[in-house]
C-alpha positions in Angstrom: -10.3 -14.3 -11.3 -10.0 -11.2 -9.2 -7.7 -11.8 -6.1 -8.0 -8.3 -4.6 -9.9 -8.2 -1.4 -12.5 -5.6 -0.3 -11.0 -5.8 3.2 -10.1 -2.4 4.6 -6.8 -1.9 6.3 -4.6 1.1 7.1 -1.6 1.8 4.8 0.7 0.7 7.7 -1.1 -2.5 7.9 -0.9 -3.2 4.1 2.8 -2.2 4.1 3.5 -4.8 6.7 1.5 -7.5 4.9 3.0 -6.8 1.5 6.5 -6.0 2.7 6.4 -2.5 1.2 8.1 0.4 2.8 6.7 3.8 1.6 9.5 6.3 1.6 7.4 9.2 0.2 3.6 8.9 0.0 3.1 10.7 -3.3 0.1 8.5 -4.1 -1.8 10.0 -1.1 -1.2 13.5 -2.1 -3.2 13.9 -5.3 -6.5 13.8 -3.4 -5.2 14.6 0.1 -6.3 11.1 1.4 -5.2 10.8 5.1 -2.4 8.3 5.5 -4.2 6.7 8.6 -7.5 6.1 6.7 -8.3 2.5 5.9 -8.5 1.5 2.3 -8.9 -1.6 0.1 -5.9 -3.6 -1.2 -6.6 -2.4 -4.7 -6.5 1.3 -3.7 -3.4 0.7 -1.5 -1.5 -0.9 -4.3 -2.5 1.9 -6.7 -1.4 4.6 -4.3 1.8 2.7 -3.4 2.6 2.4 -7.1 2.5 6.1 -7.4 4.7 6.6 -4.2 8.4 6.3 -3.7 8.7 2.9 -2.2 11.0 0.0 -1.4 9.8 -3.5 -1.6 11.5 -5.9 0.7 13.1 -8.9 -1.0 12.4 -12.2 0.5 14.6 -15.3 0.0 12.9 -18.7 -0.1 14.9 -21.7 0.7 
């Protein structure tokens, strides 16, 4: 089952939701997509995966 949403959010909103800090947005450079343009979760994760990033680690008690 596909759990990706078709909801559009800005990369900043996705970063907050997914606890990802994009250090260098390499994934946005290959097609010159503006950083502030809303995109789907799938597109965000694809681009974030090509970028230099730091995922926040969450501890659960």
